[in-house]
mmCIF entry with sequence, helices, sheets and N, C-alpha, C, O atoms, coordinates in Angstrom:
data_MODEL
# 
_entry.id   MODEL 
# 
_entity.id                         1 
_entity.type                       polymer 
_entity.pdbx_number_of_molecules   1 
# 
_entity_poly.entity_id                      1 
_entity_poly.type                           'polypeptide(L)' 
_entity_poly.nstd_linkage                   no 
_entity_poly.nstd_monomer                   no 
_entity_poly.pdbx_seq_one_letter_code       MRWVYFGKLYRTKFQAGCLAKRLEQDSWIYGYEEPRLVEIFRSRRGRYGVRFLP 
_entity_poly.pdbx_seq_one_letter_code_can   MRWVYFGKLYRTKFQAGCLAKRLEQDSWIYGYEEPRLVEIFRSRRGRYGVRFLP 
_entity_poly.pdbx_strand_id                 A 
# 
loop_
_entity_poly_seq.entity_id 
_entity_poly_seq.num 
_entity_poly_seq.mon_id 
_entity_poly_seq.hetero 
1 1  MET n 
1 2  ARG n 
1 3  TRP n 
1 4  VAL n 
1 5  TYR n 
1 6  PHE n 
1 7  GLY n 
1 8  LYS n 
1 9  LEU n 
1 10 TYR n 
1 11 ARG n 
1 12 THR n 
1 13 LYS n 
1 14 PHE n 
1 15 GLN n 
1 16 ALA n 
1 17 GLY n 
1 18 CYS n 
1 19 LEU n 
1 20 ALA n 
1 21 LYS n 
1 22 ARG n 
1 23 LEU n 
1 24 GLU n 
1 25 GLN n 
1 26 ASP n 
1 27 SER n 
1 28 TRP n 
1 29 ILE n 
1 30 TYR n 
1 31 GLY n 
1 32 TYR n 
1 33 GLU n 
1 34 GLU n 
1 35 PRO n 
1 36 ARG n 
1 37 LEU n 
1 38 VAL n 
1 39 GLU n 
1 40 ILE n 
1 41 PHE n 
1 42 ARG n 
1 43 SER n 
1 44 ARG n 
1 45 ARG n 
1 46 GLY n 
1 47 ARG n 
1 48 TYR n 
1 49 GLY n 
1 50 VAL n 
1 51 ARG n 
1 52 PHE n 
1 53 LEU n 
1 54 PRO n 
# 
_struct_asym.id          A 
_struct_asym.entity_id   1 
# 
_struct_conf.conf_type_id            HELX_P 
_struct_conf.id                      HELX_P1 
_struct_conf.pdbx_PDB_helix_id       AA1 
_struct_conf.beg_label_comp_id       LYS 
_struct_conf.beg_label_asym_id       A 
_struct_conf.beg_label_seq_id        13 
_struct_conf.pdbx_beg_PDB_ins_code   ? 
_struct_conf.end_label_comp_id       TYR 
_struct_conf.end_label_asym_id       A 
_struct_conf.end_label_seq_id        30 
_struct_conf.pdbx_end_PDB_ins_code   ? 
_struct_conf.beg_auth_comp_id        LYS 
_struct_conf.beg_auth_asym_id        A 
_struct_conf.beg_auth_seq_id         13 
_struct_conf.end_auth_comp_id        TYR 
_struct_conf.end_auth_asym_id        A 
_struct_conf.end_auth_seq_id         30 
_struct_conf.pdbx_PDB_helix_class    1 
_struct_conf.details                 ? 
_struct_conf.pdbx_PDB_helix_length   18 
# 
_struct_conf_type.id          HELX_P 
_struct_conf_type.criteria    ? 
_struct_conf_type.reference   ? 
# 
_struct_sheet.id               AA1 
_struct_sheet.type             ? 
_struct_sheet.number_strands   3 
_struct_sheet.details          ? 
# 
loop_
_struct_sheet_order.sheet_id 
_struct_sheet_order.range_id_1 
_struct_sheet_order.range_id_2 
_struct_sheet_order.offset 
_struct_sheet_order.sense 
AA1 1 2 ? anti-parallel 
AA1 2 3 ? anti-parallel 
# 
loop_
_struct_sheet_range.sheet_id 
_struct_sheet_range.id 
_struct_sheet_range.beg_label_comp_id 
_struct_sheet_range.beg_label_asym_id 
_struct_sheet_range.beg_label_seq_id 
_struct_sheet_range.pdbx_beg_PDB_ins_code 
_struct_sheet_range.end_label_comp_id 
_struct_sheet_range.end_label_asym_id 
_struct_sheet_range.end_label_seq_id 
_struct_sheet_range.pdbx_end_PDB_ins_code 
_struct_sheet_range.beg_auth_comp_id 
_struct_sheet_range.beg_auth_asym_id 
_struct_sheet_range.beg_auth_seq_id 
_struct_sheet_range.end_auth_comp_id 
_struct_sheet_range.end_auth_asym_id 
_struct_sheet_range.end_auth_seq_id 
AA1 1 VAL A 4  ? TYR A 5  ? VAL A 4  TYR A 5  
AA1 2 TYR A 48 ? LEU A 53 ? TYR A 48 LEU A 53 
AA1 3 LEU A 37 ? ARG A 42 ? LEU A 37 ARG A 42 
# 
loop_
_atom_site.group_PDB 
_atom_site.id 
_atom_site.type_symbol 
_atom_site.label_atom_id 
_atom_site.label_alt_id 
_atom_site.label_comp_id 
_atom_site.label_asym_id 
_atom_site.label_entity_id 
_atom_site.label_seq_id 
_atom_site.pdbx_PDB_ins_code 
_atom_site.Cartn_x 
_atom_site.Cartn_y 
_atom_site.Cartn_z 
_atom_site.occupancy 
_atom_site.B_iso_or_equiv 
_atom_site.pdbx_formal_charge 
_atom_site.auth_seq_id 
_atom_site.auth_comp_id 
_atom_site.auth_asym_id 
_atom_site.auth_atom_id 
_atom_site.pdbx_PDB_model_num 
ATOM 1   N N  . MET A 1 1  ? 6.733   -16.554 19.112 1.00 0.00 ? 1  MET A N  1 
ATOM 2   C CA . MET A 1 1  ? 5.326   -16.415 18.925 1.00 0.00 ? 1  MET A CA 1 
ATOM 3   C C  . MET A 1 1  ? 5.032   -16.868 17.502 1.00 0.00 ? 1  MET A C  1 
ATOM 4   O O  . MET A 1 1  ? 5.815   -16.631 16.582 1.00 0.00 ? 1  MET A O  1 
ATOM 5   N N  . ARG A 1 2  ? 3.870   -17.533 17.337 1.00 0.00 ? 2  ARG A N  1 
ATOM 6   C CA . ARG A 1 2  ? 3.412   -17.944 16.097 1.00 0.00 ? 2  ARG A CA 1 
ATOM 7   C C  . ARG A 1 2  ? 1.950   -17.341 15.762 1.00 0.00 ? 2  ARG A C  1 
ATOM 8   O O  . ARG A 1 2  ? 1.113   -17.169 16.648 1.00 0.00 ? 2  ARG A O  1 
ATOM 9   N N  . TRP A 1 3  ? 1.744   -17.069 14.547 1.00 0.00 ? 3  TRP A N  1 
ATOM 10  C CA . TRP A 1 3  ? 0.459   -16.515 14.117 1.00 0.00 ? 3  TRP A CA 1 
ATOM 11  C C  . TRP A 1 3  ? -0.671  -17.585 14.295 1.00 0.00 ? 3  TRP A C  1 
ATOM 12  O O  . TRP A 1 3  ? -0.445  -18.760 14.007 1.00 0.00 ? 3  TRP A O  1 
ATOM 13  N N  . VAL A 1 4  ? -1.863  -17.185 14.759 1.00 0.00 ? 4  VAL A N  1 
ATOM 14  C CA . VAL A 1 4  ? -3.012  -18.025 14.689 1.00 0.00 ? 4  VAL A CA 1 
ATOM 15  C C  . VAL A 1 4  ? -3.860  -17.503 13.629 1.00 0.00 ? 4  VAL A C  1 
ATOM 16  O O  . VAL A 1 4  ? -4.224  -16.327 13.627 1.00 0.00 ? 4  VAL A O  1 
ATOM 17  N N  . TYR A 1 5  ? -4.210  -18.397 12.662 1.00 0.00 ? 5  TYR A N  1 
ATOM 18  C CA . TYR A 1 5  ? -5.046  -18.117 11.479 1.00 0.00 ? 5  TYR A CA 1 
ATOM 19  C C  . TYR A 1 5  ? -6.447  -18.403 11.791 1.00 0.00 ? 5  TYR A C  1 
ATOM 20  O O  . TYR A 1 5  ? -6.742  -19.463 12.343 1.00 0.00 ? 5  TYR A O  1 
ATOM 21  N N  . PHE A 1 6  ? -7.401  -17.464 11.452 1.00 0.00 ? 6  PHE A N  1 
ATOM 22  C CA . PHE A 1 6  ? -8.796  -17.768 11.509 1.00 0.00 ? 6  PHE A CA 1 
ATOM 23  C C  . PHE A 1 6  ? -9.198  -18.583 10.304 1.00 0.00 ? 6  PHE A C  1 
ATOM 24  O O  . PHE A 1 6  ? -8.847  -18.242 9.175  1.00 0.00 ? 6  PHE A O  1 
ATOM 25  N N  . GLY A 1 7  ? -9.931  -19.655 10.530 1.00 0.00 ? 7  GLY A N  1 
ATOM 26  C CA . GLY A 1 7  ? -10.151 -20.693 9.507  1.00 0.00 ? 7  GLY A CA 1 
ATOM 27  C C  . GLY A 1 7  ? -10.954 -20.374 8.238  1.00 0.00 ? 7  GLY A C  1 
ATOM 28  O O  . GLY A 1 7  ? -11.302 -21.305 7.513  1.00 0.00 ? 7  GLY A O  1 
ATOM 29  N N  . LYS A 1 8  ? -11.251 -19.165 7.946  1.00 0.00 ? 8  LYS A N  1 
ATOM 30  C CA . LYS A 1 8  ? -12.018 -18.869 6.694  1.00 0.00 ? 8  LYS A CA 1 
ATOM 31  C C  . LYS A 1 8  ? -11.420 -17.661 5.922  1.00 0.00 ? 8  LYS A C  1 
ATOM 32  O O  . LYS A 1 8  ? -10.939 -16.694 6.513  1.00 0.00 ? 8  LYS A O  1 
ATOM 33  N N  . LEU A 1 9  ? -11.473 -17.763 4.619  1.00 0.00 ? 9  LEU A N  1 
ATOM 34  C CA . LEU A 1 9  ? -10.974 -16.729 3.803  1.00 0.00 ? 9  LEU A CA 1 
ATOM 35  C C  . LEU A 1 9  ? -12.195 -15.994 3.166  1.00 0.00 ? 9  LEU A C  1 
ATOM 36  O O  . LEU A 1 9  ? -13.204 -16.624 2.848  1.00 0.00 ? 9  LEU A O  1 
ATOM 37  N N  . TYR A 1 10 ? -12.085 -14.698 2.993  1.00 0.00 ? 10 TYR A N  1 
ATOM 38  C CA . TYR A 1 10 ? -13.183 -13.855 2.480  1.00 0.00 ? 10 TYR A CA 1 
ATOM 39  C C  . TYR A 1 10 ? -12.820 -13.199 1.125  1.00 0.00 ? 10 TYR A C  1 
ATOM 40  O O  . TYR A 1 10 ? -11.646 -13.041 0.792  1.00 0.00 ? 10 TYR A O  1 
ATOM 41  N N  . ARG A 1 11 ? -13.765 -12.860 0.430  1.00 0.00 ? 11 ARG A N  1 
ATOM 42  C CA . ARG A 1 11 ? -13.669 -12.313 -1.007 1.00 0.00 ? 11 ARG A CA 1 
ATOM 43  C C  . ARG A 1 11 ? -13.119 -10.858 -0.904 1.00 0.00 ? 11 ARG A C  1 
ATOM 44  O O  . ARG A 1 11 ? -12.283 -10.440 -1.704 1.00 0.00 ? 11 ARG A O  1 
ATOM 45  N N  . THR A 1 12 ? -13.616 -10.111 0.103  1.00 0.00 ? 12 THR A N  1 
ATOM 46  C CA . THR A 1 12 ? -13.194 -8.644  0.195  1.00 0.00 ? 12 THR A CA 1 
ATOM 47  C C  . THR A 1 12 ? -12.510 -8.392  1.437  1.00 0.00 ? 12 THR A C  1 
ATOM 48  O O  . THR A 1 12 ? -12.664 -9.095  2.436  1.00 0.00 ? 12 THR A O  1 
ATOM 49  N N  . LYS A 1 13 ? -11.707 -7.327  1.372  1.00 0.00 ? 13 LYS A N  1 
ATOM 50  C CA . LYS A 1 13 ? -10.894 -6.917  2.511  1.00 0.00 ? 13 LYS A CA 1 
ATOM 51  C C  . LYS A 1 13 ? -11.806 -6.349  3.573  1.00 0.00 ? 13 LYS A C  1 
ATOM 52  O O  . LYS A 1 13 ? -11.467 -6.397  4.756  1.00 0.00 ? 13 LYS A O  1 
ATOM 53  N N  . PHE A 1 14 ? -13.002 -5.790  3.176  1.00 0.00 ? 14 PHE A N  1 
ATOM 54  C CA . PHE A 1 14 ? -13.952 -5.213  4.128  1.00 0.00 ? 14 PHE A CA 1 
ATOM 55  C C  . PHE A 1 14 ? -14.464 -6.367  5.026  1.00 0.00 ? 14 PHE A C  1 
ATOM 56  O O  . PHE A 1 14 ? -14.542 -6.195  6.242  1.00 0.00 ? 14 PHE A O  1 
ATOM 57  N N  . GLN A 1 15 ? -14.799 -7.484  4.474  1.00 0.00 ? 15 GLN A N  1 
ATOM 58  C CA . GLN A 1 15 ? -15.306 -8.611  5.212  1.00 0.00 ? 15 GLN A CA 1 
ATOM 59  C C  . GLN A 1 15 ? -14.329 -9.098  6.297  1.00 0.00 ? 15 GLN A C  1 
ATOM 60  O O  . GLN A 1 15 ? -14.666 -9.359  7.452  1.00 0.00 ? 15 GLN A O  1 
ATOM 61  N N  . ALA A 1 16 ? -13.035 -9.196  5.783  1.00 0.00 ? 16 ALA A N  1 
ATOM 62  C CA . ALA A 1 16 ? -12.018 -9.629  6.786  1.00 0.00 ? 16 ALA A CA 1 
ATOM 63  C C  . ALA A 1 16 ? -11.749 -8.610  7.866  1.00 0.00 ? 16 ALA A C  1 
ATOM 64  O O  . ALA A 1 16 ? -11.455 -8.937  9.016  1.00 0.00 ? 16 ALA A O  1 
ATOM 65  N N  . GLY A 1 17 ? -11.872 -7.222  7.407  1.00 0.00 ? 17 GLY A N  1 
ATOM 66  C CA . GLY A 1 17 ? -11.718 -6.217  8.491  1.00 0.00 ? 17 GLY A CA 1 
ATOM 67  C C  . GLY A 1 17 ? -12.830 -6.204  9.514  1.00 0.00 ? 17 GLY A C  1 
ATOM 68  O O  . GLY A 1 17 ? -12.551 -5.847  10.658 1.00 0.00 ? 17 GLY A O  1 
ATOM 69  N N  . CYS A 1 18 ? -14.066 -6.561  9.206  1.00 0.00 ? 18 CYS A N  1 
ATOM 70  C CA . CYS A 1 18 ? -15.051 -6.701  10.130 1.00 0.00 ? 18 CYS A CA 1 
ATOM 71  C C  . CYS A 1 18 ? -14.806 -7.799  11.128 1.00 0.00 ? 18 CYS A C  1 
ATOM 72  O O  . CYS A 1 18 ? -15.112 -7.635  12.309 1.00 0.00 ? 18 CYS A O  1 
ATOM 73  N N  . LEU A 1 19 ? -14.254 -8.934  10.686 1.00 0.00 ? 19 LEU A N  1 
ATOM 74  C CA . LEU A 1 19 ? -13.912 -9.929  11.565 1.00 0.00 ? 19 LEU A CA 1 
ATOM 75  C C  . LEU A 1 19 ? -12.731 -9.570  12.503 1.00 0.00 ? 19 LEU A C  1 
ATOM 76  O O  . LEU A 1 19 ? -12.734 -9.876  13.696 1.00 0.00 ? 19 LEU A O  1 
ATOM 77  N N  . ALA A 1 20 ? -11.747 -8.919  11.911 1.00 0.00 ? 20 ALA A N  1 
ATOM 78  C CA . ALA A 1 20 ? -10.659 -8.378  12.710 1.00 0.00 ? 20 ALA A CA 1 
ATOM 79  C C  . ALA A 1 20 ? -11.128 -7.410  13.880 1.00 0.00 ? 20 ALA A C  1 
ATOM 80  O O  . ALA A 1 20 ? -10.658 -7.471  15.017 1.00 0.00 ? 20 ALA A O  1 
ATOM 81  N N  . LYS A 1 21 ? -12.078 -6.536  13.490 1.00 0.00 ? 21 LYS A N  1 
ATOM 82  C CA . LYS A 1 21 ? -12.480 -5.657  14.623 1.00 0.00 ? 21 LYS A CA 1 
ATOM 83  C C  . LYS A 1 21 ? -13.303 -6.512  15.650 1.00 0.00 ? 21 LYS A C  1 
ATOM 84  O O  . LYS A 1 21 ? -13.223 -6.297  16.859 1.00 0.00 ? 21 LYS A O  1 
ATOM 85  N N  . ARG A 1 22 ? -14.044 -7.425  15.151 1.00 0.00 ? 22 ARG A N  1 
ATOM 86  C CA . ARG A 1 22 ? -14.792 -8.322  16.155 1.00 0.00 ? 22 ARG A CA 1 
ATOM 87  C C  . ARG A 1 22 ? -13.780 -9.069  17.042 1.00 0.00 ? 22 ARG A C  1 
ATOM 88  O O  . ARG A 1 22 ? -14.001 -9.158  18.250 1.00 0.00 ? 22 ARG A O  1 
ATOM 89  N N  . LEU A 1 23 ? -12.790 -9.554  16.545 1.00 0.00 ? 23 LEU A N  1 
ATOM 90  C CA . LEU A 1 23 ? -11.774 -10.249 17.382 1.00 0.00 ? 23 LEU A CA 1 
ATOM 91  C C  . LEU A 1 23 ? -11.135 -9.283  18.435 1.00 0.00 ? 23 LEU A C  1 
ATOM 92  O O  . LEU A 1 23 ? -10.796 -9.696  19.544 1.00 0.00 ? 23 LEU A O  1 
ATOM 93  N N  . GLU A 1 24 ? -10.988 -8.012  18.053 1.00 0.00 ? 24 GLU A N  1 
ATOM 94  C CA . GLU A 1 24 ? -10.430 -7.000  18.974 1.00 0.00 ? 24 GLU A CA 1 
ATOM 95  C C  . GLU A 1 24 ? -11.464 -6.597  20.016 1.00 0.00 ? 24 GLU A C  1 
ATOM 96  O O  . GLU A 1 24 ? -11.084 -6.374  21.166 1.00 0.00 ? 24 GLU A O  1 
ATOM 97  N N  . GLN A 1 25 ? -12.738 -6.491  19.687 1.00 0.00 ? 25 GLN A N  1 
ATOM 98  C CA . GLN A 1 25 ? -13.746 -6.078  20.594 1.00 0.00 ? 25 GLN A CA 1 
ATOM 99  C C  . GLN A 1 25 ? -14.258 -7.192  21.505 1.00 0.00 ? 25 GLN A C  1 
ATOM 100 O O  . GLN A 1 25 ? -14.546 -6.930  22.673 1.00 0.00 ? 25 GLN A O  1 
ATOM 101 N N  . ASP A 1 26 ? -14.381 -8.438  21.007 1.00 0.00 ? 26 ASP A N  1 
ATOM 102 C CA . ASP A 1 26 ? -14.999 -9.476  21.787 1.00 0.00 ? 26 ASP A CA 1 
ATOM 103 C C  . ASP A 1 26 ? -14.168 -9.816  23.021 1.00 0.00 ? 26 ASP A C  1 
ATOM 104 O O  . ASP A 1 26 ? -14.704 -10.359 23.987 1.00 0.00 ? 26 ASP A O  1 
ATOM 105 N N  . SER A 1 27 ? -12.825 -9.497  23.009 1.00 0.00 ? 27 SER A N  1 
ATOM 106 C CA . SER A 1 27 ? -11.991 -9.894  24.077 1.00 0.00 ? 27 SER A CA 1 
ATOM 107 C C  . SER A 1 27 ? -12.375 -9.121  25.367 1.00 0.00 ? 27 SER A C  1 
ATOM 108 O O  . SER A 1 27 ? -12.290 -9.713  26.443 1.00 0.00 ? 27 SER A O  1 
ATOM 109 N N  . TRP A 1 28 ? -12.787 -7.846  25.320 1.00 0.00 ? 28 TRP A N  1 
ATOM 110 C CA . TRP A 1 28 ? -13.127 -7.165  26.519 1.00 0.00 ? 28 TRP A CA 1 
ATOM 111 C C  . TRP A 1 28 ? -14.667 -7.472  26.776 1.00 0.00 ? 28 TRP A C  1 
ATOM 112 O O  . TRP A 1 28 ? -15.044 -7.476  27.948 1.00 0.00 ? 28 TRP A O  1 
ATOM 113 N N  . ILE A 1 29 ? -15.519 -7.711  25.833 1.00 0.00 ? 29 ILE A N  1 
ATOM 114 C CA . ILE A 1 29 ? -16.929 -8.008  26.092 1.00 0.00 ? 29 ILE A CA 1 
ATOM 115 C C  . ILE A 1 29 ? -17.056 -9.379  26.895 1.00 0.00 ? 29 ILE A C  1 
ATOM 116 O O  . ILE A 1 29 ? -17.785 -9.473  27.883 1.00 0.00 ? 29 ILE A O  1 
ATOM 117 N N  . TYR A 1 30 ? -16.302 -10.426 26.405 1.00 0.00 ? 30 TYR A N  1 
ATOM 118 C CA . TYR A 1 30 ? -16.481 -11.746 26.956 1.00 0.00 ? 30 TYR A CA 1 
ATOM 119 C C  . TYR A 1 30 ? -15.419 -12.123 27.910 1.00 0.00 ? 30 TYR A C  1 
ATOM 120 O O  . TYR A 1 30 ? -15.474 -13.207 28.492 1.00 0.00 ? 30 TYR A O  1 
ATOM 121 N N  . GLY A 1 31 ? -14.471 -11.299 28.098 1.00 0.00 ? 31 GLY A N  1 
ATOM 122 C CA . GLY A 1 31 ? -13.391 -11.533 29.135 1.00 0.00 ? 31 GLY A CA 1 
ATOM 123 C C  . GLY A 1 31 ? -12.249 -12.381 28.635 1.00 0.00 ? 31 GLY A C  1 
ATOM 124 O O  . GLY A 1 31 ? -11.505 -12.949 29.435 1.00 0.00 ? 31 GLY A O  1 
ATOM 125 N N  . TYR A 1 32 ? -12.092 -12.480 27.315 1.00 0.00 ? 32 TYR A N  1 
ATOM 126 C CA . TYR A 1 32 ? -10.968 -13.245 26.765 1.00 0.00 ? 32 TYR A CA 1 
ATOM 127 C C  . TYR A 1 32 ? -9.644  -12.350 26.820 1.00 0.00 ? 32 TYR A C  1 
ATOM 128 O O  . TYR A 1 32 ? -9.711  -11.138 27.022 1.00 0.00 ? 32 TYR A O  1 
ATOM 129 N N  . GLU A 1 33 ? -8.540  -12.969 26.643 1.00 0.00 ? 33 GLU A N  1 
ATOM 130 C CA . GLU A 1 33 ? -7.295  -12.136 26.566 1.00 0.00 ? 33 GLU A CA 1 
ATOM 131 C C  . GLU A 1 33 ? -7.332  -11.513 25.226 1.00 0.00 ? 33 GLU A C  1 
ATOM 132 O O  . GLU A 1 33 ? -7.681  -12.125 24.217 1.00 0.00 ? 33 GLU A O  1 
ATOM 133 N N  . GLU A 1 34 ? -6.936  -10.195 25.252 1.00 0.00 ? 34 GLU A N  1 
ATOM 134 C CA . GLU A 1 34 ? -6.896  -9.429  24.083 1.00 0.00 ? 34 GLU A CA 1 
ATOM 135 C C  . GLU A 1 34 ? -5.649  -9.863  23.199 1.00 0.00 ? 34 GLU A C  1 
ATOM 136 O O  . GLU A 1 34 ? -4.529  -9.977  23.697 1.00 0.00 ? 34 GLU A O  1 
ATOM 137 N N  . PRO A 1 35 ? -5.899  -10.085 21.923 1.00 0.00 ? 35 PRO A N  1 
ATOM 138 C CA . PRO A 1 35 ? -4.771  -10.429 21.087 1.00 0.00 ? 35 PRO A CA 1 
ATOM 139 C C  . PRO A 1 35 ? -3.810  -9.250  20.925 1.00 0.00 ? 35 PRO A C  1 
ATOM 140 O O  . PRO A 1 35 ? -4.245  -8.103  20.816 1.00 0.00 ? 35 PRO A O  1 
ATOM 141 N N  . ARG A 1 36 ? -2.549  -9.523  20.911 1.00 0.00 ? 36 ARG A N  1 
ATOM 142 C CA . ARG A 1 36 ? -1.577  -8.541  20.872 1.00 0.00 ? 36 ARG A CA 1 
ATOM 143 C C  . ARG A 1 36 ? -1.606  -7.768  19.506 1.00 0.00 ? 36 ARG A C  1 
ATOM 144 O O  . ARG A 1 36 ? -1.441  -6.548  19.467 1.00 0.00 ? 36 ARG A O  1 
ATOM 145 N N  . LEU A 1 37 ? -1.798  -8.439  18.521 1.00 0.00 ? 37 LEU A N  1 
ATOM 146 C CA . LEU A 1 37 ? -1.828  -7.949  17.083 1.00 0.00 ? 37 LEU A CA 1 
ATOM 147 C C  . LEU A 1 37 ? -2.768  -8.660  16.282 1.00 0.00 ? 37 LEU A C  1 
ATOM 148 O O  . LEU A 1 37 ? -2.733  -9.890  16.285 1.00 0.00 ? 37 LEU A O  1 
ATOM 149 N N  . VAL A 1 38 ? -3.657  -7.999  15.553 1.00 0.00 ? 38 VAL A N  1 
ATOM 150 C CA . VAL A 1 38 ? -4.627  -8.555  14.636 1.00 0.00 ? 38 VAL A CA 1 
ATOM 151 C C  . VAL A 1 38 ? -4.238  -7.995  13.254 1.00 0.00 ? 38 VAL A C  1 
ATOM 152 O O  . VAL A 1 38 ? -3.997  -6.798  13.098 1.00 0.00 ? 38 VAL A O  1 
ATOM 153 N N  . GLU A 1 39 ? -4.186  -8.868  12.288 1.00 0.00 ? 39 GLU A N  1 
ATOM 154 C CA . GLU A 1 39 ? -3.705  -8.518  10.948 1.00 0.00 ? 39 GLU A CA 1 
ATOM 155 C C  . GLU A 1 39 ? -4.538  -9.086  9.862  1.00 0.00 ? 39 GLU A C  1 
ATOM 156 O O  . GLU A 1 39 ? -4.933  -10.248 9.968  1.00 0.00 ? 39 GLU A O  1 
ATOM 157 N N  . ILE A 1 40 ? -4.840  -8.365  8.820  1.00 0.00 ? 40 ILE A N  1 
ATOM 158 C CA . ILE A 1 40 ? -5.506  -8.869  7.580  1.00 0.00 ? 40 ILE A CA 1 
ATOM 159 C C  . ILE A 1 40 ? -4.363  -9.198  6.558  1.00 0.00 ? 40 ILE A C  1 
ATOM 160 O O  . ILE A 1 40 ? -3.432  -8.425  6.330  1.00 0.00 ? 40 ILE A O  1 
ATOM 161 N N  . PHE A 1 41 ? -4.520  -10.369 5.991  1.00 0.00 ? 41 PHE A N  1 
ATOM 162 C CA . PHE A 1 41 ? -3.457  -10.789 5.018  1.00 0.00 ? 41 PHE A CA 1 
ATOM 163 C C  . PHE A 1 41 ? -4.205  -11.214 3.701  1.00 0.00 ? 41 PHE A C  1 
ATOM 164 O O  . PHE A 1 41 ? -5.408  -11.476 3.694  1.00 0.00 ? 41 PHE A O  1 
ATOM 165 N N  . ARG A 1 42 ? -3.457  -11.259 2.667  1.00 0.00 ? 42 ARG A N  1 
ATOM 166 C CA . ARG A 1 42 ? -4.022  -11.677 1.289  1.00 0.00 ? 42 ARG A CA 1 
ATOM 167 C C  . ARG A 1 42 ? -3.334  -13.035 0.903  1.00 0.00 ? 42 ARG A C  1 
ATOM 168 O O  . ARG A 1 42 ? -2.110  -13.172 0.892  1.00 0.00 ? 42 ARG A O  1 
ATOM 169 N N  . SER A 1 43 ? -4.129  -13.912 0.624  1.00 0.00 ? 43 SER A N  1 
ATOM 170 C CA . SER A 1 43 ? -3.632  -15.314 0.207  1.00 0.00 ? 43 SER A CA 1 
ATOM 171 C C  . SER A 1 43 ? -3.126  -15.163 -1.256 1.00 0.00 ? 43 SER A C  1 
ATOM 172 O O  . SER A 1 43 ? -3.330  -14.166 -1.949 1.00 0.00 ? 43 SER A O  1 
ATOM 173 N N  . ARG A 1 44 ? -2.471  -16.227 -1.626 1.00 0.00 ? 44 ARG A N  1 
ATOM 174 C CA . ARG A 1 44 ? -1.935  -16.258 -3.043 1.00 0.00 ? 44 ARG A CA 1 
ATOM 175 C C  . ARG A 1 44 ? -3.042  -16.290 -4.098 1.00 0.00 ? 44 ARG A C  1 
ATOM 176 O O  . ARG A 1 44 ? -2.805  -15.965 -5.261 1.00 0.00 ? 44 ARG A O  1 
ATOM 177 N N  . ARG A 1 45 ? -4.202  -16.666 -3.705 1.00 0.00 ? 45 ARG A N  1 
ATOM 178 C CA . ARG A 1 45 ? -5.338  -16.757 -4.731 1.00 0.00 ? 45 ARG A CA 1 
ATOM 179 C C  . ARG A 1 45 ? -6.137  -15.400 -4.607 1.00 0.00 ? 45 ARG A C  1 
ATOM 180 O O  . ARG A 1 45 ? -7.186  -15.257 -5.236 1.00 0.00 ? 45 ARG A O  1 
ATOM 181 N N  . GLY A 1 46 ? -5.684  -14.504 -3.875 1.00 0.00 ? 46 GLY A N  1 
ATOM 182 C CA . GLY A 1 46 ? -6.355  -13.189 -3.822 1.00 0.00 ? 46 GLY A CA 1 
ATOM 183 C C  . GLY A 1 46 ? -7.492  -12.983 -2.862 1.00 0.00 ? 46 GLY A C  1 
ATOM 184 O O  . GLY A 1 46 ? -8.194  -11.974 -2.923 1.00 0.00 ? 46 GLY A O  1 
ATOM 185 N N  . ARG A 1 47 ? -7.682  -13.958 -1.956 1.00 0.00 ? 47 ARG A N  1 
ATOM 186 C CA . ARG A 1 47 ? -8.675  -13.815 -0.949 1.00 0.00 ? 47 ARG A CA 1 
ATOM 187 C C  . ARG A 1 47 ? -8.023  -13.278 0.329  1.00 0.00 ? 47 ARG A C  1 
ATOM 188 O O  . ARG A 1 47 ? -6.802  -13.294 0.484  1.00 0.00 ? 47 ARG A O  1 
ATOM 189 N N  . TYR A 1 48 ? -8.867  -12.810 1.224  1.00 0.00 ? 48 TYR A N  1 
ATOM 190 C CA . TYR A 1 48 ? -8.336  -12.183 2.437  1.00 0.00 ? 48 TYR A CA 1 
ATOM 191 C C  . TYR A 1 48 ? -8.699  -12.989 3.690  1.00 0.00 ? 48 TYR A C  1 
ATOM 192 O O  . TYR A 1 48 ? -9.784  -13.567 3.752  1.00 0.00 ? 48 TYR A O  1 
ATOM 193 N N  . GLY A 1 49 ? -7.820  -13.035 4.673  1.00 0.00 ? 49 GLY A N  1 
ATOM 194 C CA . GLY A 1 49 ? -7.961  -13.701 5.930  1.00 0.00 ? 49 GLY A CA 1 
ATOM 195 C C  . GLY A 1 49 ? -7.524  -12.864 7.117  1.00 0.00 ? 49 GLY A C  1 
ATOM 196 O O  . GLY A 1 49 ? -7.004  -11.756 6.979  1.00 0.00 ? 49 GLY A O  1 
ATOM 197 N N  . VAL A 1 50 ? -7.748  -13.421 8.255  1.00 0.00 ? 50 VAL A N  1 
ATOM 198 C CA . VAL A 1 50 ? -7.311  -12.729 9.487  1.00 0.00 ? 50 VAL A CA 1 
ATOM 199 C C  . VAL A 1 50 ? -6.397  -13.580 10.291 1.00 0.00 ? 50 VAL A C  1 
ATOM 200 O O  . VAL A 1 50 ? -6.667  -14.772 10.436 1.00 0.00 ? 50 VAL A O  1 
ATOM 201 N N  . ARG A 1 51 ? -5.353  -13.066 10.814 1.00 0.00 ? 51 ARG A N  1 
ATOM 202 C CA . ARG A 1 51 ? -4.494  -13.735 11.733 1.00 0.00 ? 51 ARG A CA 1 
ATOM 203 C C  . ARG A 1 51 ? -4.195  -12.952 12.887 1.00 0.00 ? 51 ARG A C  1 
ATOM 204 O O  . ARG A 1 51 ? -4.334  -11.732 12.801 1.00 0.00 ? 51 ARG A O  1 
ATOM 205 N N  . PHE A 1 52 ? -3.802  -13.472 13.964 1.00 0.00 ? 52 PHE A N  1 
ATOM 206 C CA . PHE A 1 52 ? -3.485  -12.723 15.226 1.00 0.00 ? 52 PHE A CA 1 
ATOM 207 C C  . PHE A 1 52 ? -2.456  -13.421 16.057 1.00 0.00 ? 52 PHE A C  1 
ATOM 208 O O  . PHE A 1 52 ? -2.194  -14.617 15.924 1.00 0.00 ? 52 PHE A O  1 
ATOM 209 N N  . LEU A 1 53 ? -1.873  -12.607 16.939 1.00 0.00 ? 53 LEU A N  1 
ATOM 210 C CA . LEU A 1 53 ? -0.873  -13.180 17.925 1.00 0.00 ? 53 LEU A CA 1 
ATOM 211 C C  . LEU A 1 53 ? -1.534  -13.090 19.245 1.00 0.00 ? 53 LEU A C  1 
ATOM 212 O O  . LEU A 1 53 ? -1.965  -12.042 19.726 1.00 0.00 ? 53 LEU A O  1 
ATOM 213 N N  . PRO A 1 54 ? -1.590  -14.391 19.863 1.00 0.00 ? 54 PRO A N  1 
ATOM 214 C CA . PRO A 1 54 ? -2.231  -14.407 21.093 1.00 0.00 ? 54 PRO A CA 1 
ATOM 215 C C  . PRO A 1 54 ? -1.477  -13.673 22.307 1.00 0.00 ? 54 PRO A C  1 
ATOM 216 O O  . PRO A 1 54 ? -1.988  -13.648 23.426 1.00 0.00 ? 54 PRO A O  1 
# 
């Protein structure tokens, strides 16, 4: 399995966390497959992003 990275980096961990929760919740609302694991990561430059395993 490979990580799928969401295409935007955020300044705060809170912003990335909001997106991570949205990815988890949208799957059952819109009928998508639920991601196995959603993770917040920190880039080398100090910004935060979201990645998930499909």
